[in-house]
C-alpha positions as CSV (number, residue, x, y, z in Angstrom):
1,X,185.4,-38.9,159.2
2,X,186.1,-36.6,156.3
3,X,188.9,-34.1,156.4
4,X,189.1,-31.0,154.1
5,X,192.1,-29.4,152.5
6,X,191.5,-25.8,151.5
7,X,193.4,-23.1,149.7
8,X,193.9,-25.1,146.5
9,X,194.3,-22.2,144.1
10,X,196.9,-19.9,142.8
11,X,196.3,-16.9,140.6
12,X,199.4,-17.4,138.6
13,X,198.7,-21.0,137.7
14,X,196.3,-22.3,135.1
15,X,194.4,-25.5,134.6
16,X,196.8,-26.3,131.8
17,X,199.8,-25.9,134.2
18,X,198.1,-28.2,136.7
19,X,197.6,-30.9,134.0
20,X,201.3,-30.9,133.4
21,X,201.9,-32.1,136.9
22,X,200.3,-35.5,136.2
23,X,203.5,-37.2,135.2
24,X,205.4,-35.7,138.2
25,X,203.3,-37.2,141.0
26,X,206.0,-39.7,141.9
27,X,208.5,-36.9,142.3
28,X,206.0,-35.1,144.4
29,X,205.5,-38.1,146.7
30,X,209.3,-38.2,147.1
31,X,209.3,-34.6,148.4
32,X,207.1,-35.6,151.3
33,X,208.5,-37.4,154.4
34,X,207.5,-41.1,154.5
35,X,205.1,-42.5,157.0
36,X,205.1,-45.9,158.7
37,X,201.5,-46.3,157.4
38,X,201.7,-48.2,154.1
39,X,200.3,-46.2,151.1
40,X,199.6,-43.0,153.0
41,X,202.1,-40.9,151.1
42,X,201.0,-42.2,147.8
43,X,197.4,-41.5,148.6
44,X,198.4,-38.0,149.8
45,X,200.3,-37.1,146.7
46,X,197.5,-38.4,144.5
47,X,194.9,-36.5,146.5
48,X,196.8,-33.2,146.4
49,X,197.4,-33.4,142.7
50,X,193.8,-34.2,142.0
51,X,192.7,-31.5,144.4
52,X,194.9,-28.9,142.7
53,X,193.7,-29.9,139.3
54,X,190.1,-29.8,140.1
55,X,190.3,-26.6,142.1
56,X,192.3,-24.8,139.4
57,X,189.9,-26.0,136.7
58,X,186.6,-25.1,138.2
59,X,187.4,-23.2,141.4
60,X,185.8,-25.7,143.9
61,X,187.1,-26.8,147.2
62,X,188.7,-30.2,147.6
63,X,187.6,-33.1,149.8
64,X,189.4,-36.4,150.3
65,X,186.7,-39.0,150.7
66,X,189.2,-41.9,151.2
67,X,191.0,-40.6,154.3
68,X,189.5,-41.7,157.6
69,X,192.2,-42.9,160.0
70,X,193.4,-40.5,162.7
71,X,197.0,-41.1,161.7
72,X,196.3,-40.3,158.1
73,X,194.3,-37.3,159.1
74,X,197.1,-36.0,161.2
75,X,199.6,-36.6,158.4
76,X,197.3,-34.8,156.0
77,X,197.1,-31.8,158.2
78,X,200.8,-31.7,158.6
79,X,201.9,-32.1,155.0
80,X,199.0,-31.0,152.8
81,X,200.1,-27.4,152.5
82,X,203.7,-28.4,151.9
83,X,202.6,-30.9,149.2
84,X,200.4,-28.4,147.5
85,X,203.2,-25.9,147.5
86,X,205.4,-28.5,145.8
87,X,202.7,-29.1,143.1
88,X,202.4,-25.4,142.4
89,X,206.2,-25.0,142.3
90,X,206.4,-27.7,139.6
91,X,203.8,-25.7,137.6
92,X,205.7,-22.5,138.1
93,X,208.8,-23.8,136.5
94,X,207.0,-25.2,133.5
95,X,204.4,-22.6,132.5
96,X,205.1,-22.8,128.8
97,X,205.7,-26.5,128.3
98,X,202.9,-26.9,125.8
99,X,204.7,-28.6,122.9
100,X,202.7,-31.8,123.4
101,X,199.4,-30.0,123.9
102,X,196.9,-28.5,121.5
103,X,197.3,-24.7,121.6
104,X,194.1,-22.6,121.7
105,X,194.5,-19.4,119.7
106,X,191.9,-16.6,119.7
107,X,191.3,-13.8,117.3
108,X,189.3,-10.6,117.8
109,X,188.1,-9.0,114.6
110,X,186.8,-5.5,114.0
111,X,184.6,-6.3,111.0
112,X,182.9,-9.4,109.5
113,X,185.1,-12.1,108.0
114,X,183.3,-11.4,104.8
115,X,184.4,-7.8,104.5
116,X,186.8,-8.9,101.7
117,X,189.4,-6.5,103.1
118,X,191.1,-6.1,106.5
119,X,189.3,-8.7,108.5
120,X,189.0,-11.1,105.6
121,X,192.8,-11.2,105.3
122,X,193.3,-11.7,109.0
123,X,191.0,-14.7,108.8
124,X,192.9,-16.0,105.7
125,X,196.0,-15.8,107.9
126,X,194.2,-17.7,110.7
127,X,193.2,-20.5,108.2
128,X,196.8,-20.6,106.8
129,X,198.1,-21.1,110.3
130,X,195.7,-23.9,110.9
131,X,196.7,-25.6,107.7
132,X,200.4,-25.3,108.6
133,X,200.1,-26.6,112.2
134,X,197.2,-29.1,111.8
135,X,195.8,-30.6,115.0
136,X,198.5,-28.8,117.1
137,X,196.2,-25.8,117.2
138,X,192.6,-24.9,117.8
139,X,191.2,-21.5,116.9
140,X,188.3,-19.2,117.8
141,X,187.4,-15.9,116.3
142,X,185.0,-13.2,117.4
143,X,183.9,-10.8,114.6
144,X,182.2,-7.4,114.5
145,X,183.8,-6.4,117.8
146,X,183.7,-2.6,118.2
147,X,186.7,-0.6,119.5
148,X,185.1,-0.1,122.8
149,X,184.4,-1.9,126.1
150,X,183.1,-4.7,123.9
151,X,186.7,-5.5,122.9
152,X,187.7,-5.9,126.5
153,X,184.8,-8.3,127.1
154,X,185.7,-10.3,123.9
155,X,189.3,-10.6,125.1
156,X,188.2,-11.7,128.6
157,X,185.9,-14.3,127.0
158,X,188.8,-15.9,125.1
159,X,191.0,-15.9,128.2
160,X,188.3,-17.6,130.3
161,X,187.9,-20.3,127.7
162,X,191.6,-21.2,128.0
163,X,193.0,-19.5,124.9
164,X,196.8,-19.1,125.5
165,X,197.6,-16.9,122.5
166,X,195.2,-14.1,121.5
167,X,195.4,-11.7,118.5
168,X,193.7,-8.4,118.8
169,X,193.5,-7.2,115.2
170,X,192.6,-3.5,115.3
171,X,194.5,-0.4,116.4
172,X,191.5,0.7,118.6
173,X,191.9,-2.5,120.8
174,X,195.2,-1.2,122.2
175,X,194.1,0.0,125.7
176,X,191.6,-2.8,126.2
177,X,194.4,-5.4,125.4
178,X,196.7,-3.7,127.9
179,X,194.0,-3.9,130.7
180,X,193.2,-7.6,130.0
181,X,196.9,-8.6,129.7
182,X,197.7,-7.0,133.0
183,X,195.1,-9.2,134.7
184,X,196.3,-12.4,133.0
185,X,200.1,-12.3,132.9
186,X,200.4,-16.0,131.8
187,X,198.4,-15.4,128.6
188,X,200.1,-14.0,125.6
189,X,198.6,-11.2,123.5
190,X,199.4,-9.9,120.0
191,X,198.1,-6.4,119.0
192,X,198.0,-5.4,115.4
193,X,199.2,-1.9,114.4
194,X,199.6,-0.8,118.1
195,X,202.7,0.6,119.8
196,X,202.1,-0.3,123.5
197,X,203.8,-3.5,124.7
198,X,204.2,-5.4,128.0
199,X,205.9,-8.6,129.0
200,X,203.0,-10.6,127.6
201,X,202.0,-8.2,124.8
202,X,203.7,-8.1,121.4
203,X,202.8,-5.7,118.6
204,X,202.8,-6.5,114.8
205,X,202.5,-4.1,112.0
206,X,203.3,-3.6,108.3
207,X,205.0,-0.8,106.4
208,X,202.0,-0.1,104.3
209,X,203.5,3.3,103.4
210,X,205.8,1.4,101.1
211,X,202.8,0.1,99.2
212,X,201.2,3.5,99.3
213,X,204.3,5.1,97.8
214,X,204.1,2.6,95.0
215,X,200.4,3.4,94.5
216,X,201.3,7.0,94.2
217,X,204.0,6.4,91.6
218,X,201.4,4.5,89.5
219,X,198.7,7.1,90.1
220,X,201.0,9.9,89.0
221,X,201.7,8.0,85.8
222,X,198.1,7.0,85.0
223,X,196.1,10.0,86.1
224,X,194.8,12.1,83.2
225,X,193.1,14.7,85.3
226,X,196.1,15.2,87.6
227,X,193.9,14.8,90.6
228,X,194.0,11.7,92.9
229,X,191.9,11.0,95.9
230,X,191.9,9.3,99.3
231,X,188.9,7.9,101.3
232,X,190.5,8.0,104.8
233,X,189.1,6.4,108.0
234,X,190.7,8.1,110.9
235,X,193.5,10.7,111.3
236,X,196.0,8.3,112.9
237,X,199.7,8.1,112.0
238,X,199.1,4.9,110.0
239,X,196.7,6.6,107.7
240,X,198.6,10.0,107.5
241,X,201.9,8.3,106.6
242,X,200.1,6.4,103.8
243,X,198.6,9.6,102.4
244,X,201.9,11.4,102.5
245,X,203.7,8.4,101.0
246,X,201.3,8.3,98.1
247,X,201.6,11.9,97.1
248,X,205.4,11.8,97.4
249,X,205.4,8.8,95.0
250,X,203.0,10.6,92.6
251,X,205.2,13.8,92.7
252,X,208.2,11.8,91.3
253,X,206.2,11.4,88.1
254,X,204.0,14.6,88.1
255,X,205.3,17.3,90.4
256,X,202.0,19.2,90.0
257,X,199.7,16.3,91.1
258,X,196.8,17.3,93.3
259,X,195.3,15.2,96.1
260,X,191.9,15.4,97.6
261,X,190.9,13.7,100.9
262,X,187.5,12.7,102.4
263,X,187.5,11.5,106.0
264,X,184.7,9.0,106.6
265,X,185.5,8.3,110.3
266,X,184.9,4.5,110.0
267,X,186.9,1.5,109.0
268,X,184.0,-0.4,107.5
269,X,180.8,1.2,106.2
270,X,180.3,0.3,102.5
271,X,177.6,2.9,101.7
272,X,179.6,5.6,103.3
273,X,182.7,4.6,101.5
274,X,180.9,4.5,98.2
275,X,179.4,7.9,98.8
276,X,182.8,9.4,99.5
277,X,184.2,7.8,96.3
278,X,181.4,9.3,94.3
279,X,182.0,12.8,95.7
280,X,185.7,12.5,94.8
281,X,184.9,11.3,91.3
282,X,182.5,14.3,90.9
283,X,185.4,16.6,91.8
284,X,187.6,15.3,89.0
285,X,189.5,12.5,90.8
286,X,190.4,9.7,88.4
287,X,192.5,7.5,90.7
288,X,191.1,6.4,94.1
289,X,193.0,5.1,97.2
290,X,191.6,4.1,100.5
291,X,192.4,2.7,104.0
292,X,188.8,1.5,104.5
293,X,188.0,-2.2,104.5
294,X,185.3,-3.0,102.0
295,X,185.4,-3.2,98.2
296,X,182.9,-0.3,97.9
297,X,185.5,2.1,96.6
298,X,186.7,-0.3,94.0
299,X,183.1,-1.0,92.9
300,X,182.4,2.8,92.6
301,X,185.5,3.3,90.5
302,X,184.3,0.4,88.2
303,X,180.9,2.1,87.9
304,X,182.4,5.5,87.1
305,X,185.0,4.3,84.7
306,X,188.0,5.5,86.7
307,X,190.8,3.6,88.5
308,X,191.4,2.5,92.1
309,X,193.7,0.4,94.3
310,X,192.5,-2.4,96.5
311,X,193.2,-2.3,100.2
312,X,194.2,-5.3,102.3
313,X,193.2,-7.8,99.7
314,X,193.2,-8.2,95.9
315,X,189.9,-6.8,94.8
316,X,190.2,-7.3,91.1
317,X,186.9,-9.2,90.9
318,X,185.1,-6.0,92.1
319,X,186.9,-3.8,89.6
320,X,188.1,-5.8,86.6
321,X,188.6,-2.7,84.6
322,X,189.3,-0.3,87.5
323,X,191.9,-2.0,89.7
324,X,195.5,-0.9,89.0
325,X,197.0,-3.1,91.9
326,X,196.3,-3.7,95.6
327,X,198.3,-3.8,98.8
328,X,197.4,-7.2,100.0
329,X,198.1,-8.3,103.6
330,X,199.7,-11.7,104.1
331,X,199.4,-12.6,107.8
332,X,199.6,-16.4,107.5
333,X,203.4,-16.7,108.0
334,X,203.4,-14.4,111.0
335,X,200.5,-16.1,112.7
336,X,202.1,-19.5,112.1
337,X,205.5,-18.4,113.5
338,X,204.0,-16.9,116.6
339,X,201.9,-20.0,117.3
340,X,205.0,-22.2,116.8
341,X,206.9,-20.0,119.3
342,X,204.0,-20.5,121.8
343,X,204.0,-24.3,121.3
344,X,207.8,-24.4,121.8
345,X,207.7,-22.2,124.8
346,X,209.9,-19.6,123.1
347,X,207.3,-16.8,122.7
348,X,208.5,-13.4,123.8
349,X,207.3,-9.9,123.7
350,X,208.6,-8.1,120.6
351,X,207.7,-5.4,118.0
352,X,207.4,-6.5,114.4
353,X,207.1,-4.0,111.5
354,X,207.4,-5.8,108.2
355,X,207.5,-4.4,104.7
356,X,207.4,-5.5,101.1
357,X,210.7,-7.4,101.5
358,X,209.1,-9.7,104.0
359,X,206.0,-10.6,101.9
360,X,203.7,-9.5,104.8
361,X,202.7,-6.9,102.2
362,X,202.2,-8.3,98.7
363,X,201.4,-6.1,95.7
364,X,198.7,-7.5,93.5
365,X,199.4,-7.8,89.8
366,X,199.8,-4.5,88.0
367,X,196.9,-4.3,85.6
368,X,194.9,-1.9,83.5
369,X,198.0,0.2,82.7
370,X,200.4,0.4,79.8
371,X,203.7,-1.5,79.8
372,X,205.9,1.4,80.7
373,X,203.8,2.0,83.8
374,X,204.1,-1.6,84.8
375,X,207.8,-1.5,84.4
376,X,208.0,1.7,86.5
377,X,206.0,0.0,89.2
378,X,208.1,-3.2,89.1
379,X,211.3,-1.2,89.2
380,X,210.1,0.9,92.1
381,X,208.9,-2.1,94.1
382,X,212.3,-3.8,93.6
383,X,214.2,-0.7,94.8
384,X,212.1,-0.5,98.0
385,X,212.6,-4.2,98.7
386,X,216.4,-3.8,98.1
387,X,216.5,-0.9,100.5
388,X,217.9,1.5,97.8
389,X,214.7,3.6,97.9
390,X,213.0,4.9,100.9
391,X,209.5,6.6,100.5
392,X,210.4,9.3,103.1
393,X,213.8,10.2,101.8
394,X,215.3,13.5,102.6
395,X,215.2,16.4,102.1
396,X,211.5,16.5,103.0
397,X,209.3,19.5,103.6
398,X,205.9,19.7,105.4
399,X,203.0,21.3,103.7
400,X,204.1,24.8,104.9
401,X,207.5,24.3,103.3
402,X,209.4,23.7,106.6
403,X,212.2,21.2,106.4
404,X,211.5,18.0,108.5
405,X,214.4,16.8,110.5
406,X,215.7,13.5,109.1
407,X,216.7,11.4,112.2
408,X,217.9,8.4,110.2
409,X,220.3,10.4,108.0
410,X,218.9,10.3,104.5
411,X,215.4,9.5,105.5
412,X,212.9,9.7,108.4
413,X,213.4,7.2,111.1
414,X,210.8,4.6,112.2
415,X,209.6,6.6,115.2
416,X,208.9,9.7,113.0
417,X,206.9,7.6,110.6
418,X,205.0,5.8,113.3
419,X,204.0,9.0,115.0
420,X,203.5,11.1,111.8
421,X,201.0,14.0,112.4
422,X,201.7,16.4,109.6
423,X,201.1,16.6,105.8
424,X,204.0,16.9,103.4
425,X,204.3,19.6,100.8
426,X,201.7,19.4,98.0
427,X,198.7,18.5,100.2
428,X,196.2,21.3,100.4
429,X,194.1,20.1,103.3
430,X,194.2,20.1,107.1
431,X,194.4,17.1,109.4
432,X,191.1,16.8,111.4
433,X,191.6,18.0,114.9
434,X,194.7,20.0,114.3
């Protein structure tokens, strides 16, 4: 006679947790009252462990083909639920004991890994993490994932293939990450450039406005026309703060500098980026900046004989005569640290906002400029790193001349920068949608 034990699942326990029970089967057997039938408890403990493991792994019901005696059957009925509860209790107290296991880490990318900008640098970070941690980690990436329901499906796919740490690398993945994280509280998520967190969601970001201020200082020094230009993707605080920082930097060198902006409403569309750069060049712009992802702006600057800054990665090979510098993203150390935390069981939800002093942002070599401009750039970078210069120092006025409250004393505070939705004085344009 075959007896069946049912209800061998728990929504808060993963197959990995169940596998951690293997070496605890002796303790489990010790939790169950002994029988006068030799070997019954050992078989029972082994059966319940195997049942839980199989059920949690593939969602099937469990059968014990080796139990046939009435006495054993009675004992099974009496203690199977208690034993299974003990197994799951063991799993519950060791949900993050993964130091001896290979950690599966997933990445969701907005663009292709070959965009040579934003996604490319995230993938460089992934590879750096793998090099640092060796066979302790296994990674998967999904590229060209739109900021739509597709992102939610991509995150679900990684969860269901047993990835325990998942990086969602675009601002537009924020709400999708929240929804998936709520369904899977034992999986940890990291969202790039976002601001919504939960117990199992961290956010990570960089103070790109520091690099943008530096770009502005250089542009103000280099520009002969007195007109600099931005190819901007979307009117979100990240981009607006970068535009503002750049003109504030430029104004320290040339108070009368002008800035033109074209909004392209995309992160990655090389032809559209190139077209926008050409329009700005036709309007007299001789230094280009961008928050888009491809090297198209740099290539256009090279073709037109003007200057530009690389975004996310060093793009000097696309503009050997055009590039002045680049704000390059260095994600490797962060990805390595967070994976190490996960392996050690010390991962926790937190917000990271790193700047030039952390080397998450790295300025590419200062090129195609005279020595005095290089020195000015190097001195400005050193002051920002040392904390003696803040790009949004006060007093600060908006484009209408109204003073902006400085909540951090002599400069804007982090929340003001992260939620920035106004232009500073000197920008003759309107934010789309306002």
